[in-house]
N, C-alpha and C positions, 0 to 999 in steps of 0.2 A: 219495340214499343215501351218496354219497361225502362230502358235507358232514356228514351225520349221524354217519358213522363217524369222521371227523376231529375233529368236535366232542366226541364221547364220548372218543376217544383223548386229546384235548387236556386235557379235564377230569381224566381219570385220571392223566395224566402230571404235570400241575400239582399235583395233590393228593399224589402220591407224593413229588415233589420237596419239597413243603411240609412233609411229615412227616419225611423222611429227613435233611434238612439240619440238623435240630436236634441230631443225634448229635455231629457234629464241632463245631458251634457251641457246644454246652453245654460240651464239653471245653476250649474256648478261653476263654470268658468266665465260666463257673461260675454259681453261684446269685445272687451279688450283681449280676453283669452281666445275668443274666436278668431280675432284678427291675427294673433300670433300663430295659432294653429294653421290658419290659411296661408300665412307667409311661408311656413315650412313645407306644407303639403303641396302647394303649387310649384315650388322649386323642385321638390322631390318628383312630382309628376312629369316634369320635363325629362329628367334623367331616367325615370322609370320607362317612359315612352321610348327613349333611345335604346334602353337595355332589354326590353321584353315585349313591347306591343306587337301583336301579330304573330309572335313566335309559337304559341300553342296551335294556331291554325296552320302555320307553315310546317311545323313538325308533324302535325296530324296528316297533312297532305303527302309529305315525303315518306313517312313511315307506311301509310296506307298504300302508296304507289309501289314501293319496294316489296311490301308484304304480298300484294296481289300478284306481282311479277314472280314471286318466289325467291327474291334476292335477300336471303337471310343475313349474310355478312354485311351487305350494303345497308340494310335496315339497322342493324346493331351499331355499325360504324357511324351512321347518321346521328343516332341517339347520343353516342359518346362525344362526337364532334360538336354537336349542338350544345351539350352541357359544358364542354370546355370553352367554346366560343362565348357563350352567354355569361359564364362565370368570369371570364377575362374582361368582357365589356362591363359587367357589373362591378368588378373590382376597380377598374379605372374610374368609373362613375363615382364609386364610394370614396376613393382617394381624392378626387377633384372636389367633391362636396365637403369632405371632412377638412381638407387643407384650406380651401378658400371660403369656408363658412363665414369667417369674419368679414371678408370683402363683400360677400353676397348680402350679409346683414347690413353693411354700410350702404350698399346700392339700394336696399329697400327702405331703410329708415333715414339714412343721411345724418344730418345734425339735428333732426327733430327731437325735442325733449318733452317729457311729460306723459309719455305712454310707454309702450314697449321699447326697449333699447336694442341697439345693434348686437349687443352681447347676448340678449335674450334670444334674438332671432338665430344667431350663430349656434347657440346651445341646442335649440330644438332641431335645427337643420342637421347638426352632427348626429343627434340621436336617430332621426328618421333615415339618415343615409345608410345605417346598418341594414335596413330592409333590402337595399339593392344587392346585398351579398347573398340574399336568400331567394327573392321573388323571381329573378330571371331563370335560375335553375329549376325552381318549382314550375314555371311556365313550360319549360322544355319537357319535364316529366309528364305534365298534363297532356301535352301534345303527343307524347309517346303512347299514353293510354288511349287517347282518342283515335290515334292512327290504327290501333288494334281493335277499335270498336268497343272498348271498355269505357262506356260513358258514365256508369254509376259511380266508380271510385273518384273520378275527377269532380263530379257534382258534389259528392260527399266532402271531398277535400275543400271545395269552395265554401260550403256551409260551415265546416270546421274553422276555416281561416276567418270568416266573417264573424262567427259566434265568439271565438276567442278574442278577436280584436274589439268587438263591441263590449264584451264583458270587462276587459281590461280598461277600456276608455271610460266606461260608466262607473264601475265599482272602484277601479284604481284611482280615478280622478276624485271621486267622492271621499275616499279614505284619505288621500293625500291632502286635499284642500280643506275639507270640512271637519275631518276628524283629527288628523295629525298636524294640520295647519302649515303645510309646506307652502313655498312661494308659488305664485301663478306660473312662473317660468318652469319650475319643477313639475307642476301638475300637468301642464301642456306637454312637457317632455315625456312624461309617462304615457299620455294619450297617443303621441305620435310613435312611440316605441312599440305600441301595441301591434303595429303593422309587421314589425320584425318577429315578435313572438307568435302571432297568428300564422305568418308564412312558414316559420320553422316547424311548428306543430303539424301544419297541413302537409309539409314536405315529408315529415317523419311518417305520417299516415300513408302517404303514397309509396314511400320507400318500402314499408312493411307489406303493402298490397302487391307491390312489384315482386318481392321475394316469394310471397304466398302463391302468386300466379305465374311463377317463372316458366313452368312447362308450357303454358299457353303462349307466352311471349317468344319462347324459343322455337315454336312451330311456325311453319309457313303454309300458305294456302295451296301451293303446288311446288313440287321439286323440279328444278331446272338447273342446267349448267350455267352458273352465275358468272357474268363478265366482271372483270376488275374495274371498279369505279374509283377514280381518284378522289382524294379528300377535297381538293379544290372544287371539283364538280359538285360534290355534295353540298359544300358550303354555299356555292353560287346558287344552287337550287333552293336552299333554305332562305337565303337572303332575297331571292327573286320573289318568293311568295310573301315574305314578311315585310319588306321595305315599304310597299304602298300603305299597309296598315300602320306601320311605325310613323310614316309621314303624317297621316291623318290624325293620329293620336297626339303626336308631337306638336303639330300646329294648333290643335284644339287646346292643348295645355298652355301654349305660348300666349294665347289671347288673354287668359286670366293673369298670367305671370307678368305681362306688360303693365297691367293695372296695379298688380302687387308691388312692382318696382318703382312706380312713379306717382300713383294717385294720392297717397297720403302726403308725400312731400309737396306736391303741387297745391293740394287743398289747404295745407297749413301755411306754407311759405308764400304762395302767390295769391290765393283767394281769400285767406283770412279765417278759415275754420279752426276751431280748437283741435288739439291733438285727440282728445276724447271723441269728439264728433267725427273727425276724419277716420279714426280707427273703427268707430261704430259702423260707418258707411262701408269701409273696407271689409269688415267682417261679414256683411250681407253679401257682397260680391264674391268674396273668396271662399266663404264657408256656409253660412246659414241659408242664404237665398238659393245657393247652388244645390243644397240638399232638397229643398222643396221643388226646384226645377226638375229634379230626378224623377218626380212622379210622371211628368209629361215625357221626358226623354226615355224612360224605361218602357212606357207603353208603346212608343214609336219603335224602339229597338226590338221589342217583342214581335211587333207586326212585321218588321223587316226580316227577322229571323226566318219566318215562314215564307215570305215572298221571294227572298233572294235565291233559294235553290230552284224555284220555278223559273225565274228569269234566266239563271245560268243554263238550265236545261234547254230552254228555247233558243238561246244564243248559240249553244254548242250544235244544236240541230240545224242552225242557219235559218230558222223561221223568224224573219224580221217582223212579220205581221204580229206574231205572238209577242215578240219583244216589245213592240210599240204598245200593244194592248196592256202588257204587264207593267211597263214603265208608267203609263197613264194611271193604271189602277193603283200603283204604289203611291203616287202623288195625291190621288183622290182620297185614299184612306188616311194618309198622313195629315192632310188638310182637314178631313172630316173630324178627326179626334184632337189634333194639336191646337187648331185655331180656337174652338170654343173653350177648351181647357185653359189656354193662355189668357183669353179675354176674361173668362170667369174668375180666374185667380187674381187677375189685375184688379177687377172691380171689387173683389172680396179680400183685397190685400190685408186690410186692417184686422178683420176677425180671423182670417187664416193665420196671420202672424201671431195673433194672441193665442190661438190654439197651440202652436208650436213653441213659441218663445215668450209669451206674455207681452206686457206693455213696453214699447220702445219708441223713442223720438224719431229715429231715422229708418227703422226697420220697414214699416209699411210703405213709407214714402219712397224708399229705394226699391223695394221689391215690386211695387205696382208697375214699374217700368222694366225692371230687370227680368221679370218673368218672360218678356218677349224674346230674351236671349235663348230661352228654351225652345221657342217656336223656330227661331233662326237656326239653332243647333240641330233640331230635328230635320229641317229641310237640307241643311248642310251635310249632315251625316248620310241621309238616304241618297242624296244626289251623288256624292262622291263614291258611295258604295256601288251605285248603278254604273257610273263611269268606269270604276275599277273592274267590275264584273265583265264589262264589255272590252276589257284589256287595253284601255287607253290611258296608260300610266303617265304619258306626257301631259295630257290635259289635267290629270290629277295634280301634277307638280305645278303647272302654270297657274291653275286656279287657286291652289293653296298659297303660293307666293304672292299672287295678286291681292288676295284677301288680306294677308298679313301686311302687305305694303300700305293698303288703305288704313288699317288699324294704326300702324306706326306713324304715318304722315299726318293723320287727322286727329289723333288722340288729344294732344295738348291744345291745338287750335279750337277744337269743339268744346273742350272744358271751359276755356276762356269765353267762347261765343255764348254758350248757354248761360254762363254767369252774367254776362253783359245784357242778355235778353231778360234777366230777372227770373230765369229758371234755375233749378238746382244744378250747380256746376258739374256734379258727378254724373248727371244724365248725359253729358258729352262723352264720357268714357264708355258708358253703356251703349250709346248710339254708334260709336265707332266699331264696337264689337259686332253689333247687328249688321252694320254696313259691310264689314269685312266678310262675314259669313254670306251675306246676300251677293256680294261681288263674286265670290267663288261659285255660288249657285248659278248666277246669270251666265258666267263663262261656260259652265258645264251644260246648261240648257241650250246655249247657242251651238255647242258641239253636237249635242244629241240631235238637234234639229237639222243641222247642215251636214254633218258627217254620217250620221246613222239614219237620217231621213225620218225621224220620229215626229209625228204631228201631235201637237198638244191641244187641239181644238176642243176635244172632249173634256179635258181637265179644266180648261179656261171656262167652259160653260158651267161645269159643276162648281168651280170656285166662285163664280158669280152668284149661283144659288146659295152656296154656303155663306157668302157675304150678306145676302138678304136675310138669311136665317140668323146670322150673328146680330144684325141690326135689330131684328125682332126680339131676340133674346135680351139685348141690352135695354131696349125700351121696357120690356116686361120687368126687368130688375129695377129700373129707375122708378117705375110706378109702384112696385112692391116696397121700395124704400120709403115711400110716402106713408106707408102703413106700419112697416116693420123696419126700424132703423138699423143700419149695419154698425153703428157706433156702439161699441160695448167694451167693457173693461174686465169682464170675467171670462174664464176659459169655457165654463159650462154653457153660458149664453152664446158664446161665439160658435160652439159646436152646433147648437140648435139653429142659429141663423145661417150658418154655412150649409147645413143640411136642407133647410127650407129653400134657400135661394138656388142651391144646386138642382133641387128637384124641379122647381118652377122653370128655371133657365133651360135645363135639359129638355123638359117637356115641350116648351115653346120651340126650341131649336129643332127637335126631332119632328114635331108636328109640321113645321114649315117645310122641312126637307121631305117629309112624307107627301105633302100636298104637291110639291114641285117634282115629285118622282125621283129626286136625287138619291134617296136611299136605295131605291130599286136599281137605278143606273149604276151605283157604286158596288152594291153587295149582291145584286141579282134578285129577281122576284121570288124564286124558290126559297132562298135563304131567309129573306125578310118575312115571307108568309109563314115559314116554319116557326120563326121566333114569335110572331103574332099569335099563331095557334097555340103554342106552348104557354104563352102568358095568359091567354084566355082560359085555358084548361086549369091553370094554377089559381086563377081568380074564382072560377066556379067551385073548385075544391075548398 
């Protein structure tokens, strides 16, 4: 319970730091700096996904399995092999990024002049590539701890990594740009290099913890005559657990990277945007808007963390009625939270953007549509996790490739189409991202219905009620806007407006779902009544 509490606290704290640091960071480097940061970070994310995504979970499973069986030598061999394998993959990724940084910079910027240059992009990519030498090994070590049920050290290491990273990004950027007047390129370089420093210090902490608890690691749950397990079998086992997660993270990173590599060039060369405006839009998609979207994605991820073990348990028992019930429940809860948050943030895009970043020409306009990528991502992630837990990796692969194909084929045509229709051209790129995620979700839902015989009638019914509640919520906000305008230019007024609108919108939304019994259907009468009783007691006090 202590480990579970610290793990949950660690995740929440890291997410809060990850969302809040962008406020001072934006005020330091601005939109052009944000675009440069996003160029490097999105390319880095692709290679990081290849190098380490899913490895902590894979190592945790393998170590836990061998430890439970009493296979001490296999357990230690798996750890050493994992570290060697991941370091080797990380080293190759680092070399590729470092050597080809100039070519990647040209792919992103091309011959566009007047903003960040391809040399700037190459510089920050080379700096952030150093993190790939550390993070994969760090992820293996975390998996080793988790496999021994030592959750606290891994959670503390995540907090240390994020805290160091955020401090260097904010303090380092401020000192370099505002105090010592270094170039924007150098300042962003300092910010991306923070990932390397944070990872290194986090790894040092875990290494010391490993030495301190060596006796615990050397013990096994039971002593048995251990069979000889080949290195190749151990590596296969690690990759079997890790590859599906690597694929999901890799493809999710690729969606943004496609826009990073083509959007600015298309907007400037073909549509007629200025370089400054194009990079301002790009900064929303690659960096600033993505950070606000993490509010929605983090909540859904937290919900999935508790639902997934239950779903796994039911599937292992072979109780498909329970599996059907829990799959439906997962979708209902995701829709219950993600839909109103996405719609609300879209409607309040201007004051929300002002709270985080201040006044911007393209920030609110871009984000009011880009926020729906968070909703699509939430559905995409939860759906693929469900399919993966049901051990249908073939469908995971097909759905991921199909979604990516939609993104690649429609990206430029839709940018041109939106521009011809008189709509913002960059909405075309956002639309293809949403369509790509939705394509993957539809394929998975088709498989869940036809292969696993999961009936979605309950979810469809509750989704219809959620839609009615959303319409009611929007109407209430539109009426409220007649009395309290959302147009504001100060951060303080924006906070008050967002608080008022959020309260009224949430109240109307929940009231409608209460009247239609949707809340009771999703969360259960006992749970809802308990919450209502507690709130009444607090009001009386």
